[in-house]
N, C-alpha and C positions, 0 to 999 in steps of 0.2 A: 599224594595223588595216586600212587599205585594202589595203596590200601583201599581208597574209595572206589577205584575201578574194579578191584577184586571183589569187593562186597557187592557191587552192582551186578557183575557177571554171575556171582553165586546166586543172586536173587533171580536172575533170568533163567538160569539152569533149573532152579527149583520150580519155577512156573511151568517150564516146558515139561519137566518130569511129571508134574501134577496133571498136566493136560493129557499126557500120554496114558497115565494111569486111568484117568476118567474115560478116555476113549476105549480102554480095554475093559471097562466095567467097574473099575474102582472109583470110589467117591473122592473127589478132591477135597483137601482140608478147607474148612470154612474160612480160616484166617488167611488163606492165600490171596494175594492181590489179584484183581482182574485186569488183564491187559487188553485194552481195546485195539482191534486190528482194523485197518482200513481195507474194505473188500475191493479187490481188483475188479474192474468192469468186465462183464461177461463179453466174450468175443464170439460172434456168430460165424459159422463156417460160410465162406463165400458161396453165394447162390450159383448153382450150375444152370446156365441158360439152356433151354430146350433147343435141340438142333432145328434150324430153319429148314422145313421140308422143301421150300422153293429153292434154297441154295443147293440142297442135295440133288434135286431134279436138274438144276442148272449144270452142276458138275457132271452128271450123267449125260446130259445133252451135249455138253462141251466135248466129252470124250468121243461122242459120235461125230461131232464136227460139222454136221450139215442138217439143214431142214429143206425138204423139197416140197414146194407149193405148186399149185396148178390153177389156172383160170382166175388169176387175181390182177386184173388190169389196174395200172397205177391211178387211173382217173375214175375208178369205180369205188365209191364209198371210202375214199381216202386210203386206199391200200398202199399207196406209195408212202404216206406218212406212217402207216401201221408197220410196214416192213422196216423202214428206217428206224422207227422207235424200238422195235424188237432187237435189231442189230446193235443199236447203241446201248440198250440195257443189258444185253447178253453177248458181249464180245466173245469171239472165238467160235461162233456158229455161223457158217456160211449159209445164206439163203439162196437156194437154187430154184429159180422161177421157170416152171414149164408153161408153155403156151398160154400166155395171159388172156388171149381172146377166145379160149375154148368155152363151149357151152356145158351145162350140167351133164348131159348125156355123154359127152366126150370125156369128162372127168371120170365117169364110171368105167368107160371103156379103157381108159388109161390104167386103172387099177387091175382090170381083168387081164389086159395084155402084158402086164409086168408082174404077175403073181410070183414068178420064179426069178425075177430080175432084181437083185439088190443094188443095182446101179442107179445113176442119176436120172433115169427115165421113169422111175417108179415114184409116184406121189406119196408123200407121208400124210398129207391132210387134203381134204376137199372142201369146197364152198359151193353148195348146190341148192337148187330150189327145194323147198320144204318136202315135197312129195318124194324126192329122191332119197331122203333119209330112211324111211321105213322099207322101201324096196331094196336099198343097199344092205340093210340089216338082214332081211329075209334071204338075200343071196350070199350072206356070209362075207361081205366085202369090207365091213368096217368093224372096229373093236370098241368096247365100252371104256369110258373114262369120265369121271365126274370131276369137274373143276371145283375149286374152293368156293366159288360164288354160286354154286349150284342152286341153292335155295332161292336166289333172286330171279331165276329164270322161270317164267310162268309154266305151270304144268302142261298147258295146251301147246306149248312150244318146245317140248322136249320128250325124248323117249325115257320112260321110267327107269330103265336100266343103264342109261347113260351112253347109248350107242350114237345118238345124234341129238343136237339141240340148236334151236334158232339163235342167230347172232345179230340180225338187224332186219329192218323192213322199211318199205316205202309204199307209195301209191302209184298206180299206172297214170301216165300223163302223155300229152302230145307235145313233142319238142319241135319247135318251129324256127326256121331261119327267117328273121324279120326283114332281112335285106332283099329276099326273093319272094316272100309271101306277104302281100299287102294286107290281106284279110285273114289273120290266123284262125284256124278252126279251133273250136272249143269243145266240141262233142264228136264222138265217133261218127254219128250220122252226117256231120258236115263233110267228112272225107269223100263222100260220093259226089260232091258238087263238081261240075265240069271245070271250074277254075283251078282245081288241084290235079289236073291231068299230068301224069308222069312225075308226081312229086311225093307220093306216100310210100314209106317203107316200114318194115318191122326191124326191131333191134336184134335180129338173129334169124336162124332157120328154125321154124316151129317143130321140126322133126328132132332137133337136138338141143335147142335153147329153151330153158324154162321160161325166160322172160317173154320170148316171142309167142310161145304157146299160151301164156297167160294173157297176152294182148289180144290174141284171137278170141279167147274166152270172154274177155272184158267187152269186146265189140258185140258179142252175142248177148251178154247180160244187158248191155245198153239198149237192146231192142225190146227189153221187157221179158225175155225168156228167162227161165230159171234152170238150175241143175244141168243135167245132160242135154236138155233141149237148148240151153244157152250155148253149149259147146258146138252143137250142130248149127245153130243160128250164126255163130261166129264164122264157121267155115263158109256158109252161104254169103255172109257179108263180104268176106275177102274174095269170094268168087265174083260177086258183083263189082267189087272194086277193081279187080283184074280185068274183067270184061269191059269196064268203062274206060280202061286205059290209065287209071289213076295209080295203080299199084306198081311199084318198082321192085322187082325181085332181087334186091341187093341186101345182104347182111349189113344193116346200117350201124354206124357209130358216130362219134362226135366229128370225125374227119369228114365223113360223107355228108353230114348235115352242114358243116362249115363251108365245104367247097361247092355245095349245091347239087351233089349227086342225088341226095335224098333230102330235099328241103323240109319235109315233114316226116317225122319218125315217131313211132310209139316208143316209149321208154319209161323206166322207173323215174319217179320224181327226183331222187337224189342224183341220178346220172345227168338228167337234164339241167338241173340247177348248177351242178359242178361244171358241166360243159360250158354253160353260159359264163361262169366266172373265169374259167380257164381261157376262153376265147377273148375275154376282155374287150368286148365291143367290136370284134373283127371276125364275124358279124355278131350283132346282138341276137340272142335266142329268147324265145318265150317258152315258158313251162306252163301249159294249160292242163289242169286236172279236171276231166269231165265231171259234170254234176249229175248226169243221168245215172251214173254208177261210179262210186269211188271205190276202186278195187285195191285192196292191200295185199302186197306180196312179201312173203318172208323167206329168207334164205337160212340155211342151216350149215353147221360145220360138223365134220366127223374125221376120225383118224382111220386110215386104211388098215385093214386087217393084216396087210402084208407090208406095212411101213418099214423101210430099211432103217429109219431113225425114230423109233417109237418114243424115246425120251424127249427128243427135240420136238416131236409132234405134240406131246403133252405140255411141254413148256410153252409152245405157241398157243395152245388152247387156253392155258392159264393167262397168258398175256392179253389175248383179245377179249377175254371175259372179265379182266380186271377193270378198275375204274379208268386207268390210263388207256387201255384198249378201247373201251366203250366210248370214251370221249373222242378218240380218234375217229370212230365211226360217225359220231355226231358232227365232227368237224368236216366230214364229207357229205353232210346233209342227209344222213341215214338215221333212222330211229334205232338206237341201240336196244337190244333185247332187254336190258336191265333198266330201261328208261324209267319205269314207275318206281322201282326200288331206289334208284339213285336220286330221283326227284324227291322222294320222301325223306331220304337221308341228307339231302342238301348238298350232294356231291355232283350234281349236274347244274352248272351255272345257268342262270335265267337267260343270259344273252345267247348261250349256245342253244337252248331249247327254243328260243324265239325265232331262230333261223330255219327251223324245220317246218315243212308244210303241214297244215292241219290234217289229222286223220279222223276228225269227228264224223261219225256216221259211216265210216268206211266198212266195207264188207270184208271180213277175214274168213276165207274159206277153210274148211277142215281138210285134213290130209286125204281123207276118203273122197271128198268132193274134187280135190285137185287131181288125184289119181284117175278118177273116172273121166273127168273132162279132158285131161291130157291124153288118155288112151284114145278117146274119140277123135281128138285133133290130129294126133300122130297117124292114126289109121286113115282118117278121111282126107287129109291135106292133099296127097298125091292124086286122088281121084276127083275130089270135089273142086278144089282150086286148080290143081293140075299144073303148077309151076314150081320150078326148083329155085330156091333162094340161094344165091351164090355170094361168097365172100370176095370182095375186091382184093387184088394182090397189093 
């Protein structure tokens, strides 16, 4: 048994030596037996996953610990759901909400007033009427940042350098308390009827609120006027409305409509629909979109150039322009700015799209048109209409 094993081992050593000689350039003897070897399976190095840029941004935002927003009413475009969704997805970041009822102009003033203030009174992000985007850029009040879904945002709704971009839109409507108004108006011209004495309000002060200024312009467009002439016609319309005793100079909202302080109010369609849902029949509200002119209004988001929490601001932008954030807007009856792209991709459920009012045939003004009309309205309101719109305590 030992002799047989020794012979076997000698044979193996001979084969190994021959193999080594062959590897060094020498020829192996032709009579040497060939030993078949089973090749070990190749092992691939474990793939290294690319770092998640959103996770890196989240960590940087979490280190800042706070996001300061401004002018985001919880009942406006489902911002309550949006804020709660952001906090749930990104724990460790406190959301500090400044003046939810502020108008676009007041948001801009908040940036200016807190340029050198890194504290909680300085907004990180703003949500403003479309025309405030370009003007804020010109004044150096906002900073550029392009979200990862940038390509889905229509070119007409964004600054090419990423300083501002639209996030949602709706159409101007007449919000009516049906328990107090038996014959709800459907057109702006109806508002001059004597039956609406002491009942009609704007959803804000046209001197500072984008929505209120756009309502004045819409009233002018409904007369058949166009461009700057429509802005002037809108001022004249509200002058007549005030002289007739129909205009109530109160900064209206869902509460004033619900309790009857302002039974009829101009408002964006998404707010009116949401108010009706939230009031749950106490009272019932009508949302009437005038057919004489269907006016579309877009809002835009931007990051303050002086944001104390710039990473949290960028993370907020990423969230609201993600599918999750855009669906939150749609849940608040707003058209998300990525509506077309998400519809094409099948990421916007049909039942969600079905609850949005039609924008077919709507007039989408350019930024230049908005700026021009707004300037005329802001300058002319104190002298033409001559009443101060006040916010109720």
